[in-house]
C-alpha positions in Angstrom: 107.2 107.1 122.5 101.4 106.2 118.4 108.3 104.4 117.6 104.4 110.0 115.9 109.6 109.4 105.5 111.4 106.5 104.9 110.1 103.2 106.0 112.8 102.6 108.5 113.3 102.1 112.1 113.4 104.2 115.3 116.9 104.0 115.6 116.6 106.2 117.6 115.9 107.4 120.5 114.2 110.7 120.5 110.7 110.7 121.9 108.4 109.6 119.4 105.8 112.0 120.0 108.1 114.1 118.0 108.6 111.6 115.3 106.5 110.5 112.4 105.1 107.3 113.4 106.5 104.5 111.4 109.9 104.5 111.4 112.1 102.5 113.5 113.5 99.4 111.7 113.5 96.6 114.0 115.5 98.4 116.5 112.5 99.6 118.1 113.8 102.5 119.7 112.8 105.9 119.8 114.1 108.1 117.3 113.7 111.4 115.9 111.4 114.2 115.6 109.7 115.1 118.8 106.9 116.8 116.9 104.4 114.3 115.9 103.3 113.0 119.3 103.0 116.2 121.0 99.4 116.5 119.9 97.3 115.2 122.7 96.9 111.4 122.9 98.7 110.8 119.6 98.2 107.4 118.1 99.7 105.7 115.1 99.3 107.4 111.8 100.8 106.2 108.6 103.8 108.3 107.9 107.1 106.9 108.9 106.9 103.2 109.4 109.6 102.9 111.9 109.7 106.2 113.5 110.3 104.7 116.8 108.4 104.3 120.0 105.6 106.5 120.4 105.1 109.0 123.2 101.7 110.2 123.9 100.9 113.6 125.5 97.7 114.6 127.1 97.0 116.8 130.1 94.0 115.1 131.5 94.4 113.0 134.6 92.0 110.2 135.5 90.7 111.7 138.7 88.6 114.8 139.6 90.4 116.9 142.2 90.4 120.6 142.9 89.4 121.9 139.4 90.8 125.4 139.9 94.3 124.3 140.8 94.1 121.5 138.4 93.1 123.7 135.5 96.0 126.0 136.1 98.3 123.0 136.2 96.7 121.6 133.0 97.2 124.9 131.1 100.8 125.2 132.3 101.5 121.6 131.2 99.9 122.2 127.9 102.0 125.3 127.3 105.1 123.2 128.3 104.2 120.7 125.6 104.1 123.4 123.0 107.5 124.7 124.0 109.0 121.2 123.9 107.6 120.9 120.4 109.5 124.0 119.5 112.6 122.8 121.4 112.4 125.7 123.8 113.2 123.4 126.7 114.1 126.1 129.3 110.8 127.8 128.8 109.0 124.5 129.0 110.8 123.8 132.3 109.5 127.0 133.8 106.0 126.3 132.8 106.1 122.9 134.4 107.5 124.4 137.6 104.4 126.7 137.7 102.2 123.6 137.1 103.7 121.9 140.1 103.3 125.1 142.2 99.6 125.2 141.3 99.0 121.5 141.9 101.8 119.4 143.2 99.8 116.2 142.6 99.0 116.8 138.9 100.2 113.6 137.3 100.5 114.8 133.7 102.9 117.5 134.7 105.3 114.9 136.1 104.9 112.8 132.9 105.7 115.8 130.8 108.7 116.7 132.9 110.0 113.2 132.3 109.6 113.6 128.5 111.3 117.0 128.7 114.3 115.7 130.6 114.6 112.7 128.3 114.4 115.1 125.3 117.3 117.2 126.7 119.3 113.9 126.8 122.2 114.6 129.1 123.2 111.9 131.5 122.0 113.9 134.6 118.6 114.7 133.1 118.1 111.2 131.8 118.6 109.9 135.3 116.2 112.5 136.7 113.5 111.6 134.1 113.1 108.1 135.7 111.8 109.6 139.0 109.3 111.9 137.2 107.8 109.1 135.3 107.5 107.0 138.4 105.9 109.9 140.3 103.3 110.4 137.5 102.4 106.7 137.8 102.4 106.7 141.6 100.0 109.7 141.6 97.6 108.1 139.0 97.9 104.3 138.7 95.5 104.5 135.8 97.5 107.0 133.8 98.3 104.8 130.8 100.0 107.5 128.8 102.6 107.9 131.6 103.1 104.1 131.5 103.6 104.1 127.7 106.0 107.1 127.9 107.9 105.5 130.8 108.2 102.3 128.7 109.7 104.3 125.9 112.2 105.8 128.3 113.1 102.4 129.7 113.6 101.0 126.2 115.9 103.9 125.4 117.9 103.1 128.5 118.1 99.4 127.5 115.9 98.3 130.3 113.7 96.2 128.0 112.2 93.8 130.6 111.0 96.7 132.7 109.7 98.4 129.5 107.6 95.3 128.7 105.8 95.6 132.0 104.8 99.2 131.3 103.7 98.5 127.7 101.7 95.5 128.9 99.7 97.6 131.3 99.0 100.4 128.7 98.4 97.9 125.9 95.8 96.0 128.0 93.8 99.1 129.0 90.6 98.9 126.9 89.3 102.4 126.1 92.8 104.0 126.2 93.3 105.9 123.0 97.0 105.1 122.8 96.5 101.4 123.4 97.5 100.4 119.8 100.6 102.4 120.0 101.5 100.8 123.3 101.1 97.3 121.7 103.3 98.3 118.8 105.9 99.5 121.3 105.5 96.2 123.2 106.1 94.2 120.0 109.3 96.2 119.2 110.5 95.8 122.7 110.1 92.0 122.5 112.1 92.1 119.3 114.9 93.8 121.2 114.7 90.9 123.7 114.8 88.5 120.7 111.5 87.0 121.8 109.9 86.7 118.4 106.8 84.7 119.5 105.9 87.3 122.1 106.6 90.1 119.5 104.3 88.5 117.0 101.6 88.1 119.6 101.8 91.8 120.5 101.7 92.9 116.8 98.7 90.6 116.2 96.9 92.3 119.2 97.6 95.6 117.6 96.1 94.5 114.4 93.0 93.2 116.2 92.6 96.6 117.7 93.3 98.5 114.5 93.6 96.7 111.2 95.3 99.9 109.8 98.4 99.6 112.0 101.2 99.9 109.5 103.8 99.2 112.0 102.2 95.9 113.0 101.8 94.9 109.3 105.4 95.6 108.4 106.9 93.9 111.5 104.6 90.8 111.0 105.7 90.5 107.3 109.3 90.1 108.4 108.4 87.7 111.2 106.3 85.5 108.8 109.1 85.6 106.2 111.6 84.3 108.9 109.2 81.4 109.4 108.9 80.9 105.6 105.1 81.4 105.9 105.2 83.1 102.5 101.5 83.2 101.6 100.5 84.8 104.9 103.4 87.3 104.6 102.3 88.1 101.0 98.7 88.8 102.1 99.8 91.2 104.9 102.3 92.8 102.5 99.5 93.5 100.0 97.4 95.1 102.7 100.4 97.2 103.7 100.8 98.5 100.2 97.1 99.6 100.2 97.6 101.4 103.6 100.7 103.3 102.4 99.3 104.1 98.9 100.4 107.5 97.8 103.2 107.8 100.3 105.8 106.1 98.2 107.7 102.9 98.8 110.2 102.9 101.7 113.5 100.9 101.5 112.1 98.4 103.9 108.9 97.8 102.0 110.9 97.4 98.8 113.2 94.8 100.4 110.2 92.9 101.7 108.7 92.8 98.2 112.0 91.5 96.8 112.2 88.7 99.5 108.6 87.7 98.7 109.2 87.7 95.0 112.4 85.6 95.4 110.5 83.2 97.6 107.9 82.7 95.0 110.3 82.7 92.0 108.8 85.8 90.6 111.9 87.0 88.7 110.3 89.9 87.0 108.9 91.5 90.2 112.1 90.8 92.0 114.2 92.5 89.3 111.9 95.5 89.1 111.8 96.1 92.9 115.6 95.5 93.2 116.2 98.1 90.5 113.9 100.5 92.3 115.6 100.0 95.6 119.1 100.4 94.3 118.1 103.5 92.3 116.1 105.3 94.9 118.0 104.3 98.1 121.5 103.2 97.0 123.0 104.0 100.4 120.3 102.4 102.6 121.0 99.3 104.7 118.4 97.5 102.6 120.3 98.2 99.5 123.4 96.8 101.2 121.5 93.7 102.2 120.3 93.2 98.6 123.8 93.5 97.1 125.1 91.0 99.6 122.3 88.6 98.7 122.7 89.1 94.9 126.3 88.1 95.3 125.2 84.9 97.0 121.5 84.1 96.3 121.8 80.8 98.2 122.8 82.5 101.4 120.1 83.5 103.9 119.0 87.1 104.2 120.9 89.0 106.9 
């Protein structure tokens, strides 16, 4: 929902357009901060490796209907986005109702209402959100942002196979500004379905479209390590360190470095990274994994 800072996963499930973009561990799902993606057409930006799925918000439809009514609806929808960012959900709701009154066929308003209802998070509103996303897509079949956001919603609801369909459409739309984020979301969704080959393919497509995709780098490093393709994993890991330079090492990156060092019998690097992980993030899941492995180095990583 651009999971637009610790390098960990959207555990989440808060719309990602409010989350820094890199965070969700493998969980793939949407997690926290609704703030990052609210900026129109957000895409991946190095900040929180696993933030979760990425929402994208824009107020431009793909067609050209009555510009006066549409402009009013656009302004109201844009205001609603600002209020959602400030968590003023009731005020956002009123702005969207005014958008519908001005132009009942303005697709971005329905997409934004879906995001609003999902952000509120109650069972009733989560159920309502489904129909708003569907309405946005029905009004504008080429509205890739709505497809991505609907995919994030479906993933949050555990409807992964349906989410894949929406991310596939958005991720295949050449020229769509959020295409790379949709492909990253697609890869994470396939991980939820335990379809690693399909996940790897999606992340590779994301890298082909944007070599600076940190999410794709990090996820592919883990997938390559699982296949014991250490040299390829090391090259991608080195690229990742360049991309995140100056942002600090997340627990996940540190653990990946430890695994790579162990696989290549680099005892010095392994010990240095292990000490850094245990010192900086002693309560992290990665630190727990490391301690378990240190107690039984012959056992596979969990």
